[in-house]
Every structure is written in structure tokens, then in C-alpha cells.
C-alpha positions as CSV (number, residue, x, y, z in Angstrom):
1,M,166.5,112.7,95.4
2,A,163.5,111.7,97.7
3,N,161.6,114.8,96.8
4,K,162.4,114.0,93.0
5,F,161.1,110.4,93.5
6,R,157.9,111.7,95.2
7,L,157.4,114.3,92.4
8,L,157.8,111.5,89.8
9,T,155.4,109.2,91.6
10,S,152.8,111.7,92.1
11,S,153.0,112.7,88.5
12,K,152.6,109.0,87.3
13,G,149.8,108.7,89.7
14,R,147.9,111.7,88.5
15,A,148.7,110.3,84.8
16,I,147.1,106.9,85.8
17,L,144.1,108.4,87.4
18,S,143.6,110.7,84.6
19,Y,143.9,107.9,82.2
20,G,141.5,105.9,84.4
21,T,139.0,108.7,84.4
22,K,139.1,109.0,80.6
23,F,138.8,105.3,80.3
24,K,135.5,105.3,82.4
25,K,134.1,108.2,80.5
26,M,134.9,106.4,77.0
27,N,133.3,103.1,78.5
28,H,130.2,105.1,79.8
29,F,129.7,106.7,76.1
30,Y,130.3,103.1,74.6
31,H,127.5,101.7,76.7
32,Q,125.4,104.6,76.1
33,A,125.8,104.3,72.3
34,E,124.9,100.6,72.3
35,R,121.8,101.0,74.3
36,P,118.6,100.4,72.4
37,F,117.0,103.6,70.9
38,L,113.8,103.5,73.1
39,I,115.8,102.9,76.3
40,K,118.2,105.7,75.4
41,Y,115.5,108.2,74.6
42,Q,112.8,106.7,76.9
43,Q,111.7,109.9,78.5
44,I,111.1,111.7,75.1
45,C,109.4,108.7,73.7
46,S,107.0,108.4,76.5
47,C,106.3,112.2,76.1
48,I,105.5,111.8,72.5
49,F,103.3,108.8,73.2
50,L,101.3,110.8,75.9
51,I,101.0,113.8,73.9
52,T,99.7,111.6,71.0
53,C,97.2,110.0,73.5
54,V,96.1,113.4,74.6
55,I,95.5,114.6,71.1
56,L,93.5,111.6,70.4
57,F,91.4,111.8,73.6
58,F,90.0,115.2,72.6
59,N,89.7,114.7,68.9
60,I,88.3,111.2,68.3
61,D,84.8,110.4,69.4
62,H,84.4,107.1,67.7
63,H,82.8,104.5,69.8
64,L,85.9,102.1,69.7
65,W,88.3,104.8,70.8
66,L,86.0,105.5,73.7
67,I,86.1,101.9,74.7
68,I,90.0,102.0,74.8
69,Q,90.0,105.1,76.9
70,K,87.6,103.6,79.3
71,S,89.5,100.4,79.6
72,I,92.8,102.3,80.2
73,S,91.2,104.8,82.6
74,D,89.5,102.0,84.7
75,A,92.5,99.8,84.9
76,Y,94.5,102.7,86.4
77,I,91.7,104.1,88.9
78,Q,90.3,100.7,90.0
79,V,93.4,98.4,89.9
80,S,96.6,100.3,89.5
81,T,96.1,102.8,92.4
82,F,95.1,99.9,94.7
83,V,98.1,97.8,93.5
84,A,100.5,100.7,94.2
85,G,99.0,101.5,97.6
86,T,99.3,97.8,98.7
87,L,102.9,97.4,97.5
88,L,103.9,100.6,99.2
89,F,102.5,99.2,102.5
90,F,104.2,95.9,102.0
91,Y,107.6,96.9,100.9
92,S,107.8,99.7,103.6
93,L,106.8,97.3,106.3
94,E,109.5,94.7,104.9
95,K,112.1,97.3,104.9
96,K,111.3,99.0,108.3
97,L,111.1,95.6,110.1
98,K,114.0,94.3,108.2
99,I,112.4,91.1,107.4
100,D,114.6,88.6,105.6
101,I,112.2,85.9,104.1
102,D,115.0,83.8,102.8
103,K,116.8,83.4,106.1
104,L,113.3,82.8,107.8
105,L,112.7,79.7,105.6
106,Q,116.3,78.5,106.4
107,K,115.9,78.8,110.1
108,N,112.5,77.2,110.1
109,P,112.7,73.8,108.2
110,T,109.8,72.1,110.1
111,L,107.5,75.2,109.1
112,E,108.8,75.5,105.4
113,V,105.6,74.1,103.8
114,F,103.4,76.5,106.0
115,L,105.6,79.3,105.2
116,S,105.7,78.4,101.4
117,S,102.0,78.2,101.2
118,F,101.8,81.6,103.1
119,L,104.4,83.3,100.7
120,G,102.5,81.6,97.6
121,S,98.9,83.1,98.8
122,L,100.1,86.7,99.1
123,P,99.1,88.8,96.1
124,G,101.5,88.8,93.2
125,C,104.4,86.3,92.5
126,G,107.2,87.6,94.5
127,G,106.6,85.1,97.5
128,A,106.5,82.0,95.3
129,I,109.6,83.1,93.3
130,I,111.4,83.6,96.7
131,V,110.4,79.8,97.5
132,L,111.6,78.5,94.2
133,T,114.9,80.3,94.7
134,Q,115.4,78.7,97.8
135,Y,114.3,75.2,96.4
136,S,117.2,75.7,93.5
137,R,119.6,76.2,96.4
138,G,118.6,72.9,98.0
139,K,117.2,74.7,101.0
140,V,113.5,73.5,100.7
141,S,111.6,70.3,99.8
142,F,109.6,69.6,96.6
143,G,106.5,69.8,98.8
144,S,107.2,73.4,99.5
145,V,107.4,74.1,95.8
146,V,104.1,72.4,95.2
147,A,102.5,74.2,98.2
148,T,103.6,77.6,97.1
149,L,102.6,77.2,93.4
150,T,99.2,75.6,94.4
151,A,98.6,78.6,96.7
152,T,99.8,81.1,94.0
153,M,97.1,83.3,92.3
154,G,99.7,85.7,90.8
155,D,99.0,89.3,89.9
156,A,95.3,88.4,89.0
157,A,94.7,88.6,92.9
158,F,95.3,92.2,92.9
159,L,92.5,92.7,90.5
160,L,90.1,90.5,92.4
161,I,90.9,92.2,95.6
162,A,90.5,95.7,94.2
163,K,87.0,94.8,92.5
164,K,85.7,92.2,95.1
165,P,87.9,92.3,98.2
166,T,85.7,89.8,100.3
167,I,86.1,87.2,97.6
168,G,89.7,88.0,97.1
169,L,90.3,87.4,100.6
170,L,88.4,84.2,100.6
171,I,90.4,82.7,97.7
172,M,93.7,83.7,99.3
173,I,92.6,81.8,102.4
174,L,91.5,78.9,100.4
175,G,94.7,78.9,98.1
176,F,96.7,78.9,101.4
177,S,94.7,76.1,102.9
178,V,94.8,73.8,99.8
179,G,98.4,74.7,99.2
180,F,99.6,73.6,102.7
181,I,97.7,70.4,102.5
182,S,99.1,69.6,99.2
183,G,102.6,70.3,100.2
184,I,102.3,68.0,103.4
185,L,100.9,65.2,101.2
186,V,103.6,65.4,98.5
187,N,106.3,65.3,101.2
188,L,104.6,62.1,102.7
189,I,104.4,60.4,99.4
190,H,108.1,61.4,98.1
191,N,111.3,61.3,100.0
192,K,113.2,64.6,100.7
193,N,115.6,64.0,97.9
194,F,112.7,63.6,95.2
195,M,113.3,66.2,92.4
196,K,116.6,67.3,94.1
197,M,118.4,69.9,91.7
198,N,121.8,68.9,90.5
199,G,124.8,71.0,89.9
200,C,123.9,72.0,86.3
201,D,120.5,73.2,87.5
202,L,122.2,75.2,90.3
203,I,124.5,77.0,87.8
204,K,121.4,78.3,85.9
205,L,120.4,80.3,89.0
206,N,123.5,82.7,88.5
207,S,122.1,83.8,85.0
208,K,120.4,87.1,85.7
209,P,118.4,89.1,83.1
210,D,119.9,92.2,81.5
211,E,119.0,95.5,83.4
212,Y,118.3,98.7,81.8
213,N,118.8,102.3,83.1
214,V,115.4,103.7,84.1
215,S,114.7,107.3,83.6
216,K,114.4,108.8,87.1
217,N,112.3,111.7,85.7
218,L,109.6,109.1,84.6
219,D,109.6,107.5,87.9
220,I,109.2,110.8,89.7
221,T,106.2,111.8,87.3
222,W,104.9,108.4,87.9
223,M,104.8,108.9,91.6
224,I,103.4,112.4,91.4
225,L,100.6,111.1,89.5
226,I,99.9,108.0,92.0
227,I,99.3,110.2,94.9
228,P,96.0,111.8,93.7
229,G,95.4,108.7,91.9
230,I,95.1,106.6,95.1
231,V,92.7,109.0,96.4
232,I,90.6,109.0,93.4
233,G,90.6,105.2,93.8
234,I,89.4,105.2,97.3
235,F,86.5,107.3,96.1
236,T,85.7,105.1,93.2
237,A,85.8,102.1,95.3
238,F,82.9,103.7,97.3
239,Q,80.9,104.3,94.2
240,I,81.5,108.0,94.2
241,D,81.8,109.5,90.8
242,L,84.2,112.5,90.9
243,N,83.6,113.4,87.2
244,L,80.3,114.8,88.6
245,Y,82.2,117.1,91.0
246,F,84.9,118.2,88.7
247,S,83.3,118.5,85.4
248,N,84.2,121.8,83.5
249,K,83.9,123.4,80.2
250,F,87.4,122.4,79.1
251,I,87.1,118.6,80.0
252,N,83.8,116.9,80.4
253,Q,85.2,114.0,82.4
254,P,88.4,115.1,84.1
255,I,88.7,112.0,86.3
256,S,88.5,109.8,83.4
257,F,90.9,111.9,81.5
258,F,93.6,111.6,84.4
259,G,93.2,107.9,84.6
260,F,93.7,107.7,81.0
261,V,96.8,109.6,80.9
262,A,98.2,108.0,84.1
263,G,97.3,104.5,82.8
264,S,99.0,105.2,79.4
265,L,102.0,106.2,81.3
266,C,102.2,103.0,83.2
267,F,101.6,101.1,80.0
268,V,104.3,102.7,77.9
269,M,106.8,102.4,80.8
270,W,106.1,98.7,81.0
271,M,106.2,98.2,77.0
272,I,109.4,100.2,76.4
273,P,111.9,97.6,78.0
274,I,110.0,94.7,76.3
275,I,110.0,96.2,72.8
276,S,113.7,96.9,73.4
277,G,114.6,93.1,74.0
278,F,114.7,93.3,77.9
279,K,113.0,90.6,80.0
280,Y,110.6,91.5,82.8
281,S,111.9,90.2,86.3
282,P,110.1,90.8,89.6
283,S,111.6,93.5,91.9
284,K,114.1,92.4,94.4
285,S,114.3,93.4,98.1
286,D,117.5,95.1,97.7
287,E,116.1,97.6,95.2
288,K,114.6,101.1,96.1
289,I,111.2,101.0,97.1
290,I,109.8,103.7,94.7
291,R,111.4,101.6,91.8
292,R,109.9,98.6,93.1
293,I,106.5,99.9,93.3
294,V,106.7,101.6,89.7
295,S,108.1,98.4,88.1
296,D,105.7,95.9,89.6
297,T,102.8,98.2,89.4
298,N,103.3,98.9,85.6
299,F,103.7,95.1,84.9
300,I,100.3,94.5,86.6
301,T,98.7,97.4,85.0
302,G,99.9,96.4,81.5
303,W,98.3,93.0,81.7
304,V,95.1,94.4,83.3
305,I,94.9,97.0,80.4
306,L,95.2,94.0,77.8
307,A,92.8,92.0,79.8
308,F,90.1,94.9,79.7
309,L,90.8,95.5,76.0
310,A,90.5,91.9,75.0
311,Y,87.2,91.5,76.7
312,E,85.5,94.8,75.6
313,L,86.9,94.8,72.0
314,T,85.8,91.1,71.5
315,V,82.2,91.8,72.6
316,Y,82.1,94.8,70.5
317,L,83.9,93.9,67.3
318,G,82.7,90.4,67.3
319,N,79.2,91.4,68.4
320,I,79.6,88.1,70.7
321,N,77.7,87.3,73.7
322,L,80.2,85.5,75.8
323,E,77.8,84.9,78.5
324,S,75.6,82.7,76.3
325,I,78.5,81.0,74.8
326,F,79.9,79.9,78.2
327,K,76.3,79.0,79.5
328,S,76.2,76.4,76.6
329,Y,79.2,74.6,78.1
330,F,78.4,75.4,81.7
331,I,79.7,72.2,83.1
332,L,83.0,72.4,81.4
333,I,83.8,76.1,82.4
334,P,85.8,75.2,85.6
335,F,87.8,72.7,83.6
336,M,88.7,75.2,81.0
337,A,89.6,77.8,83.7
338,I,91.8,75.2,85.3
339,L,93.6,74.4,81.8
340,I,94.2,78.3,81.3
341,G,95.8,78.1,84.7
342,F,98.4,75.7,83.3
343,L,99.8,78.6,81.0
344,P,102.9,80.3,82.3
345,G,102.4,83.9,83.3
346,C,99.7,86.3,84.9
347,G,98.3,87.7,81.6
348,P,95.8,84.6,80.9
349,Q,94.9,84.5,84.5
350,I,94.1,88.1,84.7
351,L,91.7,87.7,81.6
352,V,90.0,84.8,83.5
353,T,89.4,87.0,86.4
354,T,88.0,89.9,84.1
355,L,85.6,87.3,82.9
356,Y,84.6,86.5,86.4
357,L,84.3,90.2,87.4
358,N,82.0,90.7,84.5
359,G,79.8,87.9,85.3
360,I,80.6,85.7,82.4
361,I,82.1,82.6,84.2
362,P,81.1,81.3,87.7
363,L,83.0,81.5,91.0
364,S,83.9,77.8,90.6
365,A,85.9,78.6,87.5
366,Q,87.7,81.5,89.3
367,I,88.5,79.2,92.2
368,G,89.9,76.4,89.9
369,N,92.0,78.9,88.0
370,A,93.3,80.6,91.1
371,I,94.3,77.1,92.4
372,S,95.9,75.8,89.2
373,N,97.6,78.8,88.0
374,D,101.3,79.6,88.9
375,G,101.4,83.2,87.6
376,D,105.0,84.4,86.7
377,A,106.5,82.1,89.3
378,L,106.4,79.3,86.8
379,F,108.8,81.0,84.5
380,P,111.8,80.7,86.8
381,A,110.6,77.2,87.8
382,I,110.8,76.2,84.1
383,A,114.2,77.8,83.7
384,L,115.7,76.1,86.7
385,H,114.2,72.9,86.8
386,P,111.6,72.0,83.8
387,K,110.9,68.6,85.1
388,A,110.0,69.7,88.7
389,A,107.9,72.6,87.2
390,V,105.9,70.3,85.0
391,I,105.2,67.7,87.8
392,A,104.5,70.5,90.2
393,T,101.9,72.1,88.0
394,I,100.2,68.8,87.6
395,Y,100.0,68.3,91.0
396,S,98.5,71.7,91.7
397,G,95.9,70.8,89.0
398,M,94.4,67.9,91.1
399,P,93.4,69.9,94.0
400,A,92.1,72.4,91.6
401,L,89.5,70.0,90.0
402,L,88.5,68.6,93.2
403,V,87.7,72.0,94.9
404,S,86.4,73.7,92.0
405,Y,83.9,71.1,91.1
406,C,82.9,70.4,94.8
407,Y,81.8,74.1,94.8
408,F,80.3,73.8,91.2
409,F,77.9,70.9,92.2
410,M,77.2,72.1,95.8
411,F,76.2,75.6,94.9
412,E,75.9,76.5,91.1
413,F,74.8,73.3,89.4
């Protein structure tokens, strides 16, 4: 009797297990079927896009197309490679040392403004988003929010450091200093419960953006390309034109061709989820290092390419001399750059940095924009606490006006 019971039980167990396996497979196929077309076939779509770009590269010599080629190639070789190398260093260091910034902020409440300013001053928006997350949980003060948003230059910092490292470092130090002072002053003016988040605001924190399955083959291809890309980027930074050494009868400018193909891959990998309706979210510390590097670098590359193209195509198609236009309103340029800094996102700020690097706007305007802009950190701030986000942005605009115009009248007027 006992043996029959065991046999019956085991048979039912196998049946349940078999049914569960079938259910999982059906559920898997169901989710596969409802995935957007571009996500479902992202590898094939990316290959088609790259093949099209290669065909155009070798068959169109129109000046407009050459501008597009150069913009994509320059964005990858001069910016993307540097960004990827920097992120690899910081993400690896963070994982190896097992640094938990969230716990660090909680354990050092007296140093929260200092740490918030430091996190905000780091290139990218990740540090500022960490502070905003802690604020939404009631762990840090409103002064820390002001400090980190004031210190944040966003992803435009990567572009500035890649092209002018000394200026980039100085603006990071300036942003940290101004952010720290601003945060201290705000906490002195307002009490610790000022702009404290309520229960409804805290619930919004639990809403997470939809995720999509990334093609591992695309990530591997991306990493294979970035390794020689970093080497090329280092030589380019030292003003060594490798096209002169590798030019051959098949490809006249092989390095530019490499940068164009690799940059196009970055761009299409960034655009596919956006077109498919997925919202971008900065990488998290619990994700794999390679995925974080690919995701964050692609985001920055996409905006840098758009900024380069916006500048080059505006000058070419409109036959516009931006330098002469801005010189006509010279005294208002820092103010305009500060107003652009109020716009959420890193795209407009990368465009401002591009104008500075091309000598169109002065350093005072770049300083004003760097202090006033909040990059992508403003998006979660608006989503979690719109009123606090608006007030913090206004507060960051005040030191931006003061510092930028002080520099303007002392050194540029």
C-alpha cells in the first residue's frame, strides 16, 4: 500500500512538474510574442542598419553625407571611447571595493551635503540620482538635493573632459564647491522638514521603468569594438592621425570608417528601445558591469552625435555664422546658457558644451550652464516631487548667475 502511495504521489509530482514546465514555456512564448518588433529582432535590425551605413559610406560622396560620417566618427573616437574607459574604471572600482553609496550617506548624516556635492560633481547623472533616491526615502535633507543638482553637470561633463580635460576638471571642482556652499545655505535658511516628502510621493518610488531583453551578441560585438576604439581614442587625444598610417587602396580613411561603424552601432542600440516605447533609466549597481558600460555609453554617444550633427548641419544648411550671431548678444550669452540649463535632460547641455568647444560661446556661459543644469537627474526629481524639483532648480540658478557673470566681467568683458 505504501509503495502504491509513493508511486501515485511521484506520478502526480511528475505530472505537476511537467505541467509547470509547459506553463513556463507557454508564458515565455507569450511574452516573446508581445515584445515590440524592433526589440524581438534587435540583432537583425542592427545588422541591417549597419550594412546600410557601410554601403552609404562607400557610395555617397555628397558633402552633406560626409558631414554626417565625420560627426558620428568623431563622437565615437573622441568621446565614446573615453566615456567607456572611464565607466569601466569607476564601475570596476565600485564593485571591487564593494562601495555602497546609499549606506555611506545614511551612516554620515553630518557629511551628507559634502557627499551629495561630491556625488553630483562626478561626470554623468548617476551620483545625483542616488542622492535624489535617498531624499525620496527621507534619508537626506533638501539642502543635499540643492547641493547635488547644483554640482551636477550631467553627461556633458564627459564631452568636456574628453576634449578639454583641464577645463573639465576645473568646472567639476567649481561645481562641487558651489554645490556644497549652496546646500549649507539652504539648510541654514530652511528647517530639516522643509519640502519633506509625504506617503504619496514615496509610493511613486516603487514605479520602475519597463525593461527589455538586450541582445547579448550585440553587447559582445560592442565590447570587441571598444577595445581597439580606446587605443585609437588615446592616439587621437595626442593629435596623432592614425589614418595616415593605416590608409590603403581599399579604404582611404580606415580609422574614420571604424569610428563611423562603431558609432552607428552605439546610436542604433540606443534608439531601438526608445522607438519601441521603453524609457531610458541610468544603470544600477546590481547590474553586470558590461551591461552598465554599454547602456550608459550608448546614451551619451546618442546625444553627442545629435549635438554634433545639430551644430554642423545648422552651419552647413543654413549658412549661418553662429559666432557672429552670439557676438551680437555677447552680454546675454551666459544668461541664455543658464536658461538652457533649466531644461531637463543632458541633450541640450551637450549642445551647449559643443558650442563652447567650437569657440562659439565663452567659458562663462559654459560655467553658468554647468552650474544651472541638472542633467537627467531632474527627471526622477520631477517624477518624485515636482515642487521640490522646481524650487531646487531655481536655487541652482542663483549661484549660476553669480559665478558666471563674475567670471564674465572679470575676464571676458
